[in-house]
Structure formats: C-alpha cells, structure tokens
C-alpha positions, 0 to 999 in steps of 0.5 A: 513496549513489546519484549525484546527478542535478541539484544544487540550493542550499538557498535555491533548494529553500526558495524552490521549496517555499515553506518557512519557513527558520530558522537558516540562516547560509550558503547551500550546495549540497545534497549528498543527501537521507537519513536523520537518522542517515546525514546528513552535512555538506551533506545534507538530512534530514527529520522527518516528525512533530514527536514525532521532533524530538528525534532531529534534535539529534544528526544531522549534516544541514546542514538538516532539513525539519520540520512547521510549528510545529516548532523544533530549537534550533541547527539550520537548519530548513525548516518546511512544512505537508506535509514529505513534499512537500518530501521528494518534490520533492528526491527528484525533483530530485536522483534523477530517474532512478527509472524507469531500466532497463538495457535499451532498446526491445524486447529480442531475447530477448522474445516479442511476438505479431505481433497485439499493438500496442505504442506506438513507445516501449514498453520490453520486457525479456528473456524477457517475453511479450506475448500476442495482441491486447494493446495497450500505451501510450506510455512503458510499461516491461515488465520481464524475465520479465513475462508479459502474456496475450491481449486486455490493455489497458495504458495509458501510462507504466506500470512492470511490474517483473520476473516480474509476470503479467497474465492474459487481458483485464486492463485497466490504466490510466495510470502504474500501477506493478506490483512484481515477482511480482504476479499480476493476473487469475488465476482467482478461487477458486470451487468448488461441490460437485456430485455430491459433489465440489468442482467448479471454476466457470469464472471468465469475468470480468476485472480493471480497474485504474484510473490511478495505482495501485500494486500491491506485490510478490507481490500477487494480484488475481483475475478476477471470476466474470462481470463485473470485479474493480475497483481504483479510481484512486490506490489503493496496495496493499502486498506480499503482499495477496490480493484475491478475485474480484468485489471493488470497491476504491474510489479512493485506498484503502490496503491494507497487506501480508498483508491478505486481501479475500474475494470480492464485498466493496466498499471505499469511497473513501479507506479504509485496511486496516492490516497483516494485516486479514481481510475476509469475503466480500460485505461493504460497507466505507464511505468513509474507514473504517480497519480496524486491524492484524489486524482480522477483519471479519465485518460491514459498516462505515459511512462514516468508522468505525474498526474494531479486533479479531477479530471487528472492531468499532467502535474504542472498544468493541473497545478496551475489550474488549481491555483487559478481556481482559488482566485475565481472569486476575485476574478469574478469580481474583477470581470464584473467591474470591467463589464460595468466599466465597458458599459459606462464607456459605451454609453458615453460614446453613444451620447447617452 
C-alpha cells in the first residue's frame, strides 16, 4: 500500500463531500482508500453501483462510499449521488503526489535545442529530446526518452510519460496526459497507385489536441494530409487506439482500447466507442452516440444512437439479428425437415 500523504477523519471527509452518513458509531482517522476485498480496519472502500452492494457485506472496510438509496445492513456507509466524486476527493487528499517524478528540472542527459522555449519550471527527463523552436508551458513534465519534434506547442501542466513521441508541429493544450509509448503526429497512411506502384503521398498537416485530454499507452494519432487531425477538449483515449489522418474527434468523447478510426471520419461531442470498434473512413458519427464493443461501422450514425454488431446497425435491430444467428443451426435443421416433407407431399400429389 502506498504511503498516505495527508490524513483525514471520516467525519471531515463526509462533511467535505456532503455525504449522508449511516451507521457511524465512532469517528476514526482514515487509514487508506482501497477495494472491498483488500480493505482493513480504518480503510474506506466504495461501491460504485448498487448491484455490487452484496459484495460489501464481507469487506473489512470501516466505511463504504455508496450510491444514494443504497443500504448495507450493519455497515457504516456514506451515500453520495456520484460515488466516484467521493473516491476522487479521497485519492487527491490521501495521495496528492500523483505527478511525482524521480528527477527535477532539465536533466543533464537530455537534449534541448537552443531555439526551444521552456518555461522556468518545466521538467525534462534523461534521454529526452526537444526539437527546434518548440514551446513548452509552465509545469509540464517531459518523461525519460520522450521525443518532441520541431515547432511543437505544448501547454501548461501536461504530463508526458516515458518514450512517447510528438511529431513536428503538433499542438497540445493544457493539462494533457500522455501515457508511455504513444505516438502523436506520425505520417498518415496515404498511398496512391501512380505508374502501377503504390506511391506515398506526403502528409503536410498536423495534430491538435485540446485541453484535458488523456491519451493511452501505445496509441497512435496520425497527422493530417493537409489541415489537422483534431482531438476535442476532455476526450479520453485508451491504450492501443489508432486514429488516422484528418479525423475530427469532438469534446468529452471516450475511445476504448484496440479501436481504429479510419481517415477523415468525424465523431461528435460526448460519443463513446467501446473496445475494438472499427470505423470506416469518411463517416459522420453524431453527438452522444455509443458504438458497442467490436462494432464494425460502415454507415453514418445520427445523434444519440447506439449501434451494435458487424456491420453495425441500430441496437434493437442488430440485437435481434444476433439473437437469430444463435438459432441458425436449429433453423437449418427445421428447413431441411420441411423441404423433405414438401418433397414427400409433392410426390404423393403426383401419384408417385
């Protein structure tokens, strides 16, 4: 268990997050925040959804954060409209050093081009490379082995973990978190047949990432052909995601691991792509849409729709198709029996 930074009593926590307390017999100092199965006396745990409340009965946690309207017999509970808000508050209070590094300042073993502009409190780790004319805002941390190309613009209080790469002319907003191995601004995959040979078409655009975006490990976001590939503010992108050239992702979207978005597709604000979704090129996905896991999308999606399956379609219709697919072996046997019966009846009618 990580060492706790600043301690807090359970009554102070309840007051701070305006939780409704039930079953508290004795105020206590919070030891830590952890899962139901790992919690011990003095720990706080949580139940994010009411359907998991039964699992809390066997937990040794001294208090449990629960959704409003959830009761756990014989346990101290702190009911909140949004339990994750309470979890986040405790995490930030008990473990405030989430951005800690084991190095400070500009490490002697990195390379920073003389024309690059770094705010005074920027941190650059060993073996990192900062290209010409790149600008980095205050409080940003560049981890070990990162490569930042020329003419990039990076905002304030960003955290770039080890071995991520920014290609040239990439623009990053404030408070952007990029996990290890991500590559932002590599060439888009554009080839055309010229004189019978696949010929590379230069990609002269860039990538723009707005404020408060998180980009997962080994995710790739390609530069645009001519203009920009754009990631809207507050969007969260998981590990191992491929976003092709010219894609426009709206604000506050979620894209889960192993999803791939082909070139020039537009995704509206607040949309969710679940795991391993494949999206064809030049499509328009509306606002607040959901593409469920392993959906293969070849058509546009109107605002607010949920799509399922491959090829993906509206949820209810696609779910019916999938249910029928499970019955195909039995249906095939039924059809074979009916065909045999029809043949038998035809032969009787013909007097055979």
